[in-house]
C-alpha atoms as one frame of an Amber mdcrd trajectory, in Angstrom:
protein
-126.927  48.510  49.135-127.637  51.023  46.407-128.997  54.535  46.846-131.112
  56.030  44.064-131.760  59.688  43.292-134.137  60.742  40.523-133.966  64.033
  38.672-135.317  65.668  35.560-138.931  66.079  36.547-140.787  69.319  36.056
-143.803  71.028  34.568-144.408  70.663  30.843-147.216  71.072  28.337-149.090
  68.163  26.811-147.167  66.873  23.822-143.789  67.849  25.256-140.918  65.531
  26.053-138.974  64.997  29.237-136.020  62.822  30.200-135.729  61.523  33.721
-132.473  60.361  35.247-131.779  58.130  38.207-128.294  58.259  39.688-127.170
  55.228  41.648-124.498  55.060  44.306-123.279  52.729  47.001-123.524  49.556
  44.996-122.480  47.901  41.775-125.061  49.367  39.431-124.661  46.741  36.750
-125.768  44.005  39.149-129.236  45.505  39.544-132.246  45.078  37.317-133.787
  48.547  37.116-137.285  49.836  36.713-139.424  52.953  36.565-142.806  53.266
  38.277-145.188  56.154  38.710-147.960  57.109  41.064-150.589  59.691  40.247
-152.602  61.455  42.956-155.249  59.158  44.362-154.111  56.221  42.261-152.069
  53.104  42.838-148.458  52.889  41.815-148.056  51.509  38.315-145.258  49.930
  36.352-143.754  52.034  33.589-140.670  50.272  32.272-137.727  48.077  33.189
-134.320  47.190  31.828-131.925  44.302  32.225-128.590  44.396  33.994-126.578
  45.194  30.895-129.302  47.093  29.111-129.859  44.632  26.281-133.454  43.861
  27.241-136.102  46.453  27.873-139.779  46.307  28.727-142.358  49.077  28.556
-145.967  49.032  29.725-148.209  48.355  26.753-149.972  51.717  26.966-146.636
  53.537  26.808-144.933  51.689  23.984-143.756  53.964  21.241-143.564  57.004
  23.515-141.418  55.968  26.489-137.893  54.576  26.254-135.763  53.237  29.071
-131.985  53.076  28.951-129.020  52.843  31.270-125.356  53.788  31.283-123.535
  51.445  33.620-120.305  53.415  33.275-122.135  56.434  34.689-124.293  54.467
  37.152-127.352  56.143  35.700-130.782  55.037  34.551-132.873  57.091  32.116
-136.462  57.367  31.014-137.195  59.305  27.853-140.849  60.355  27.722-142.312
  61.782  24.537-145.752  63.154  23.673-146.671  63.456  27.307-150.332  63.541
  28.293-151.976  65.390  31.158-153.091  62.114  32.721-149.433  61.155  33.078
-148.950  63.700  35.807-147.417  61.695  38.629-144.437  61.138  40.833-141.976
  58.964  38.950-139.774  56.553  40.880-136.796  54.478  39.902-136.247  51.158
  41.607-133.620  48.428  41.702-133.754  44.717  42.324-131.001  42.152  42.639
-132.818  39.244  41.100-135.304  39.153  38.273-138.140  37.004  37.093-140.183
  38.124  34.129-143.411  37.178  35.849-142.784  39.739  38.598-141.266  42.473
  36.454-144.101  44.901  37.048-144.591  44.214  40.731-143.155  47.012  42.802
-142.929  44.962  45.966-140.301  42.788  44.270-137.906  45.713  43.952-135.398
  46.076  46.747-134.458  49.759  46.604-136.326  52.916  45.678-135.550  56.545
  45.002-137.480  59.423  46.536-139.279  60.200  43.299-139.441  63.156  40.954
-142.625  65.067  40.152-143.791  65.295  36.552-146.679  67.654  35.872-148.221
  67.770  32.418-150.609  70.607  31.660-153.198  70.353  28.910
């Protein structure tokens, strides 16, 4: 099974950019469909973005399109999330997740992902 470790979180000002990374180990990274989720204090976990096994297909939550970009480097076993023009309401813990199989209808459902990282805190100050 794969182990996931996020990094790159921190405290930024509204309008700033941040790039999160998720390092995978213990499995064949390219055989996992990957996703990013986030959970703000007092709120439910929400889908952010996902990417196909080889990286050719990407999906971003509608509200984040144009500002967030997901990518992966299978040679480095690493997943990325580039976040631009961050807003204070996007303060949350950001998680990467992996799943072996994929159906587009369940892309945004966290319970369908098999493995999760511990999360990285992103704090955006206004």
